[in-house]
Jmol script that loads the backbone (N, CA, C; Angstrom):
load data "model"
ATOM      1  N   MET A   1     211.650  52.951 168.734  1.00  0.00           N
ATOM      2  CA  MET A   1     211.256  51.891 167.958  1.00  0.00           C
ATOM      3  C   MET A   1     210.346  52.822 166.819  1.00  0.00           C
ATOM      4  N   ILE A   2     210.637  52.322 165.339  1.00  0.00           N
ATOM      5  CA  ILE A   2     209.780  53.239 164.435  1.00  0.00           C
ATOM      6  C   ILE A   2     208.915  52.145 163.707  1.00  0.00           C
ATOM      7  N   ASP A   3     207.455  52.637 163.862  1.00  0.00           N
ATOM      8  CA  ASP A   3     206.445  51.784 163.228  1.00  0.00           C
ATOM      9  C   ASP A   3     206.068  52.251 161.789  1.00  0.00           C
ATOM     10  N   PHE A   4     205.651  51.591 161.082  1.00  0.00           N
ATOM     11  CA  PHE A   4     205.232  51.947 159.649  1.00  0.00           C
ATOM     12  C   PHE A   4     204.091  51.209 158.989  1.00  0.00           C
ATOM     13  N   MET A   5     203.301  52.158 158.147  1.00  0.00           N
ATOM     14  CA  MET A   5     202.407  51.617 157.535  1.00  0.00           C
ATOM     15  C   MET A   5     202.423  51.609 156.200  1.00  0.00           C
ATOM     16  N   ILE A   6     201.839  51.062 155.314  1.00  0.00           N
ATOM     17  CA  ILE A   6     201.984  51.151 153.745  1.00  0.00           C
ATOM     18  C   ILE A   6     200.497  51.396 153.460  1.00  0.00           C
ATOM     19  N   VAL A   7     200.318  52.560 152.403  1.00  0.00           N
ATOM     20  CA  VAL A   7     199.156  52.924 151.888  1.00  0.00           C
ATOM     21  C   VAL A   7     199.101  53.034 150.587  1.00  0.00           C
ATOM     22  N   THR A   8     197.946  52.948 149.793  1.00  0.00           N
ATOM     23  CA  THR A   8     197.996  53.119 148.542  1.00  0.00           C
ATOM     24  C   THR A   8     197.341  54.613 148.035  1.00  0.00           C
ATOM     25  N   VAL A   9     197.711  55.118 146.984  1.00  0.00           N
ATOM     26  CA  VAL A   9     197.175  56.249 146.543  1.00  0.00           C
ATOM     27  C   VAL A   9     195.953  56.066 145.658  1.00  0.00           C
ATOM     28  N   ASP A  10     194.697  56.327 146.326  1.00  0.00           N
ATOM     29  CA  ASP A  10     193.647  56.081 145.626  1.00  0.00           C
ATOM     30  C   ASP A  10     193.208  57.146 144.325  1.00  0.00           C
ATOM     31  N   ARG A  11     193.320  58.365 144.961  1.00  0.00           N
ATOM     32  CA  ARG A  11     192.832  59.636 144.068  1.00  0.00           C
ATOM     33  C   ARG A  11     193.469  60.725 144.925  1.00  0.00           C
ATOM     34  N   PHE A  12     193.201  61.811 143.972  1.00  0.00           N
ATOM     35  CA  PHE A  12     193.333  63.091 144.553  1.00  0.00           C
ATOM     36  C   PHE A  12     192.143  64.060 144.609  1.00  0.00           C
ATOM     37  N   GLU A  13     191.773  64.917 145.558  1.00  0.00           N
ATOM     38  CA  GLU A  13     190.834  65.554 145.707  1.00  0.00           C
ATOM     39  C   GLU A  13     191.180  66.873 146.225  1.00  0.00           C
ATOM     40  N   GLY A  14     191.462  67.643 145.349  1.00  0.00           N
ATOM     41  CA  GLY A  14     191.925  69.401 145.819  1.00  0.00           C
ATOM     42  C   GLY A  14     193.349  69.137 146.347  1.00  0.00           C
ATOM     43  N   ASP A  15     193.384  69.505 147.417  1.00  0.00           N
ATOM     44  CA  ASP A  15     194.811  69.630 148.082  1.00  0.00           C
ATOM     45  C   ASP A  15     195.139  68.501 148.980  1.00  0.00           C
ATOM     46  N   PHE A  16     194.382  67.449 148.719  1.00  0.00           N
ATOM     47  CA  PHE A  16     194.493  66.176 149.592  1.00  0.00           C
ATOM     48  C   PHE A  16     194.662  64.832 148.364  1.00  0.00           C
ATOM     49  N   ALA A  17     195.375  63.941 149.142  1.00  0.00           N
ATOM     50  CA  ALA A  17     195.753  62.694 148.269  1.00  0.00           C
ATOM     51  C   ALA A  17     194.707  61.811 149.213  1.00  0.00           C
ATOM     52  N   VAL A  18     193.919  60.992 148.745  1.00  0.00           N
ATOM     53  CA  VAL A  18     193.063  60.194 149.258  1.00  0.00           C
ATOM     54  C   VAL A  18     193.834  58.804 149.371  1.00  0.00           C
ATOM     55  N   VAL A  19     194.155  58.045 150.426  1.00  0.00           N
ATOM     56  CA  VAL A  19     194.768  56.926 150.541  1.00  0.00           C
ATOM     57  C   VAL A  19     194.184  55.853 151.229  1.00  0.00           C
ATOM     58  N   GLU A  20     194.427  54.691 150.785  1.00  0.00           N
ATOM     59  CA  GLU A  20     193.652  53.444 151.418  1.00  0.00           C
ATOM     60  C   GLU A  20     194.688  52.692 152.158  1.00  0.00           C
ATOM     61  N   THR A  21     194.480  52.257 153.382  1.00  0.00           N
ATOM     62  CA  THR A  21     195.475  51.658 154.313  1.00  0.00           C
ATOM     63  C   THR A  21     195.268  50.275 154.094  1.00  0.00           C
ATOM     64  N   GLU A  22     196.003  49.503 154.715  1.00  0.00           N
ATOM     65  CA  GLU A  22     196.173  48.175 154.763  1.00  0.00           C
ATOM     66  C   GLU A  22     194.949  47.432 155.161  1.00  0.00           C
ATOM     67  N   ASN A  23     194.035  48.084 155.997  1.00  0.00           N
ATOM     68  CA  ASN A  23     192.803  47.598 156.492  1.00  0.00           C
ATOM     69  C   ASN A  23     191.884  48.050 155.523  1.00  0.00           C
ATOM     70  N   ARG A  24     192.181  48.859 154.437  1.00  0.00           N
ATOM     71  CA  ARG A  24     190.925  49.303 153.622  1.00  0.00           C
ATOM     72  C   ARG A  24     190.144  50.347 154.063  1.00  0.00           C
ATOM     73  N   GLU A  25     190.796  51.215 154.908  1.00  0.00           N
ATOM     74  CA  GLU A  25     189.916  52.384 155.205  1.00  0.00           C
ATOM     75  C   GLU A  25     190.679  53.496 154.305  1.00  0.00           C
ATOM     76  N   THR A  26     190.154  54.628 154.140  1.00  0.00           N
ATOM     77  CA  THR A  26     190.609  55.624 153.288  1.00  0.00           C
ATOM     78  C   THR A  26     190.941  56.962 154.447  1.00  0.00           C
ATOM     79  N   VAL A  27     191.984  57.356 154.074  1.00  0.00           N
ATOM     80  CA  VAL A  27     192.384  58.622 154.704  1.00  0.00           C
ATOM     81  C   VAL A  27     192.979  59.813 153.880  1.00  0.00           C
ATOM     82  N   ASN A  28     192.505  61.183 154.263  1.00  0.00           N
ATOM     83  CA  ASN A  28     192.972  62.074 153.420  1.00  0.00           C
ATOM     84  C   ASN A  28     194.487  62.529 154.163  1.00  0.00           C
ATOM     85  N   LEU A  29     195.304  62.695 153.214  1.00  0.00           N
ATOM     86  CA  LEU A  29     196.813  63.287 153.552  1.00  0.00           C
ATOM     87  C   LEU A  29     196.970  64.504 153.052  1.00  0.00           C
ATOM     88  N   PRO A  30     197.544  65.501 153.392  1.00  0.00           N
ATOM     89  CA  PRO A  30     197.871  66.809 152.751  1.00  0.00           C
ATOM     90  C   PRO A  30     198.761  66.428 151.456  1.00  0.00           C
ATOM     91  N   ARG A  31     198.216  66.749 150.288  1.00  0.00           N
ATOM     92  CA  ARG A  31     198.926  66.501 149.123  1.00  0.00           C
ATOM     93  C   ARG A  31     200.313  66.988 148.976  1.00  0.00           C
ATOM     94  N   ILE A  32     200.859  67.683 149.958  1.00  0.00           N
ATOM     95  CA  ILE A  32     202.278  68.435 150.019  1.00  0.00           C
ATOM     96  C   ILE A  32     203.034  67.094 150.589  1.00  0.00           C
ATOM     97  N   LEU A  33     202.431  66.306 151.426  1.00  0.00           N
ATOM     98  CA  LEU A  33     203.390  65.206 151.848  1.00  0.00           C
ATOM     99  C   LEU A  33     203.712  64.109 150.839  1.00  0.00           C
ATOM    100  N   VAL A  34     203.028  64.103 149.750  1.00  0.00           N
ATOM    101  CA  VAL A  34     203.200  63.116 148.574  1.00  0.00           C
ATOM    102  C   VAL A  34     203.353  63.689 147.250  1.00  0.00           C
ATOM    103  N   PRO A  35     204.539  64.505 147.111  1.00  0.00           N
ATOM    104  CA  PRO A  35     204.322  65.513 146.112  1.00  0.00           C
ATOM    105  C   PRO A  35     204.478  64.734 144.465  1.00  0.00           C
ATOM    106  N   ASP A  36     205.057  63.786 144.626  1.00  0.00           N
ATOM    107  CA  ASP A  36     205.391  62.945 143.356  1.00  0.00           C
ATOM    108  C   ASP A  36     204.737  61.767 143.148  1.00  0.00           C
ATOM    109  N   ALA A  37     203.498  61.450 144.168  1.00  0.00           N
ATOM    110  CA  ALA A  37     202.834  60.360 144.083  1.00  0.00           C
ATOM    111  C   ALA A  37     201.988  60.392 142.896  1.00  0.00           C
ATOM    112  N   SER A  38     201.518  59.321 142.337  1.00  0.00           N
ATOM    113  CA  SER A  38     200.492  59.025 141.229  1.00  0.00           C
ATOM    114  C   SER A  38     199.382  58.252 141.964  1.00  0.00           C
ATOM    115  N   GLU A  39     198.302  57.985 141.317  1.00  0.00           N
ATOM    116  CA  GLU A  39     197.084  57.165 141.612  1.00  0.00           C
ATOM    117  C   GLU A  39     197.607  55.683 141.690  1.00  0.00           C
ATOM    118  N   GLY A  40     197.437  55.002 142.622  1.00  0.00           N
ATOM    119  CA  GLY A  40     198.131  53.544 142.360  1.00  0.00           C
ATOM    120  C   GLY A  40     199.477  52.987 143.132  1.00  0.00           C
ATOM    121  N   ASP A  41     199.971  54.511 143.411  1.00  0.00           N
ATOM    122  CA  ASP A  41     201.277  54.356 143.977  1.00  0.00           C
ATOM    123  C   ASP A  41     201.342  53.766 145.541  1.00  0.00           C
ATOM    124  N   ARG A  42     201.941  52.840 145.900  1.00  0.00           N
ATOM    125  CA  ARG A  42     202.120  52.643 147.447  1.00  0.00           C
ATOM    126  C   ARG A  42     203.309  53.399 147.918  1.00  0.00           C
ATOM    127  N   ILE A  43     202.937  53.659 149.230  1.00  0.00           N
ATOM    128  CA  ILE A  43     203.738  54.571 150.103  1.00  0.00           C
ATOM    129  C   ILE A  43     203.995  54.027 151.307  1.00  0.00           C
ATOM    130  N   ARG A  44     205.377  54.121 151.755  1.00  0.00           N
ATOM    131  CA  ARG A  44     205.569  53.723 153.111  1.00  0.00           C
ATOM    132  C   ARG A  44     205.359  54.901 153.946  1.00  0.00           C
ATOM    133  N   ILE A  45     204.969  54.791 155.063  1.00  0.00           N
ATOM    134  CA  ILE A  45     204.779  55.946 156.176  1.00  0.00           C
ATOM    135  C   ILE A  45     205.361  55.676 157.124  1.00  0.00           C
ATOM    136  N   GLU A  46     206.352  56.203 157.751  1.00  0.00           N
ATOM    137  CA  GLU A  46     207.103  55.879 159.145  1.00  0.00           C
ATOM    138  C   GLU A  46     206.363  56.633 160.087  1.00  0.00           C
ATOM    139  N   LEU A  47     206.202  56.162 161.472  1.00  0.00           N
ATOM    140  CA  LEU A  47     205.716  56.846 162.349  1.00  0.00           C
ATOM    141  C   LEU A  47     206.870  56.583 163.510  1.00  0.00           C
ATOM    142  N   ALA A  48     207.700  57.758 163.500  1.00  0.00           N
ATOM    143  CA  ALA A  48     208.613  58.045 164.536  1.00  0.00           C
ATOM    144  C   ALA A  48     208.276  58.746 165.780  1.00  0.00           C
ATOM    145  N   PRO A  49     208.446  58.272 166.914  1.00  0.00           N
ATOM    146  CA  PRO A  49     207.963  59.113 168.166  1.00  0.00           C
ATOM    147  C   PRO A  49     208.891  60.137 168.362  1.00  0.00           C
ATOM    148  N   ASP A  50     208.175  61.340 168.709  1.00  0.00           N
ATOM    149  CA  ASP A  50     209.503  62.575 169.125  1.00  0.00           C
ATOM    150  C   ASP A  50     209.449  62.408 170.445  1.00  0.00           C
ATOM    151  N   THR A  51     210.512  61.785 170.827  1.00  0.00           N
ATOM    152  CA  THR A  51     210.938  61.540 172.345  1.00  0.00           C
ATOM    153  C   THR A  51     211.329  62.864 173.244  1.00  0.00           C
ATOM    154  N   ALA A  52     211.706  63.775 172.435  1.00  0.00           N
ATOM    155  CA  ALA A  52     211.970  65.150 173.179  1.00  0.00           C
ATOM    156  C   ALA A  52     210.810  65.817 173.496  1.00  0.00           C
ATOM    157  N   LEU A  53     209.703  65.780 172.524  1.00  0.00           N
ATOM    158  CA  LEU A  53     208.445  65.908 173.003  1.00  0.00           C
ATOM    159  C   LEU A  53     207.752  65.349 174.042  1.00  0.00           C
ATOM    160  N   LYS A  54     207.659  64.058 173.963  1.00  0.00           N
ATOM    161  CA  LYS A  54     207.317  63.066 174.864  1.00  0.00           C
ATOM    162  C   LYS A  54     207.722  63.445 176.174  1.00  0.00           C
ATOM    163  N   LYS A  55     209.368  63.835 176.467  1.00  0.00           N
ATOM    164  CA  LYS A  55     209.860  64.238 177.770  1.00  0.00           C
ATOM    165  C   LYS A  55     209.207  65.536 178.228  1.00  0.00           C
ATOM    166  N   GLU A  56     209.018  66.437 177.211  1.00  0.00           N
ATOM    167  CA  GLU A  56     208.432  67.709 177.615  1.00  0.00           C
ATOM    168  C   GLU A  56     207.248  67.609 178.446  1.00  0.00           C
ATOM    169  N   ILE A  57     206.351  66.926 177.682  1.00  0.00           N
ATOM    170  CA  ILE A  57     205.219  66.724 178.011  1.00  0.00           C
ATOM    171  C   ILE A  57     204.879  66.139 179.486  1.00  0.00           C
ATOM    172  N   GLU A  58     205.783  65.044 179.756  1.00  0.00           N
ATOM    173  CA  GLU A  58     205.667  64.327 181.007  1.00  0.00           C
ATOM    174  C   GLU A  58     206.316  65.161 181.983  1.00  0.00           C
ATOM    175  N   ASP A  59     207.309  66.027 181.657  1.00  0.00           N
ATOM    176  CA  ASP A  59     207.664  66.900 182.777  1.00  0.00           C
ATOM    177  C   ASP A  59     206.527  68.168 183.224  1.00  0.00           C
ATOM    178  N   PHE A  60     206.109  68.558 182.054  1.00  0.00           N
ATOM    179  CA  PHE A  60     204.620  69.564 182.231  1.00  0.00           C
ATOM    180  C   PHE A  60     203.857  68.696 183.262  1.00  0.00           C
ATOM    181  N   MET A  61     203.425  67.563 182.502  1.00  0.00           N
ATOM    182  CA  MET A  61     202.398  67.009 183.446  1.00  0.00           C
ATOM    183  C   MET A  61     202.595  66.785 184.942  1.00  0.00           C
ATOM    184  N   GLU A  62     204.169  66.434 185.205  1.00  0.00           N
ATOM    185  CA  GLU A  62     204.597  66.118 186.703  1.00  0.00           C
ATOM    186  C   GLU A  62     204.706  67.378 187.253  1.00  0.00           C
ATOM    187  N   ASN A  63     204.907  68.608 186.949  1.00  0.00           N
ATOM    188  CA  ASN A  63     204.708  69.942 187.281  1.00  0.00           C
ATOM    189  C   ASN A  63     203.532  70.240 187.529  1.00  0.00           C
ATOM    190  N   LEU A  64     202.558  69.936 186.758  1.00  0.00           N
ATOM    191  CA  LEU A  64     201.163  70.308 186.814  1.00  0.00           C
ATOM    192  C   LEU A  64     200.488  69.791 188.043  1.00  0.00           C
ATOM    193  N   PHE A  65     200.794  68.580 188.386  1.00  0.00           N
ATOM    194  CA  PHE A  65     200.004  68.003 189.473  1.00  0.00           C
ATOM    195  C   PHE A  65     201.000  67.903 190.867  1.00  0.00           C
ATOM    196  N   GLU A  66     201.807  68.680 190.938  1.00  0.00           N
ATOM    197  CA  GLU A  66     202.387  68.549 192.217  1.00  0.00           C
ATOM    198  C   GLU A  66     201.966  69.785 193.148  1.00  0.00           C
TER     199      GLU A  66
END
end "model"
wireframe off; spacefill off
backbone 0.3
color backbone group
């Protein structure tokens, strides 16, 4: 399952884009992640789990506690 969130670009500060979440919290994103964005743009950010990494961590933890 892929979750997503919508953020609004509030401003740019150096190498960061300051975005506002739907909960009105501000978050700094590396500007390189939103190279064509302008102030006021709404951006959809998809959060896709890395199932291969999750499996690797689970295997590591299983071996660690054996």
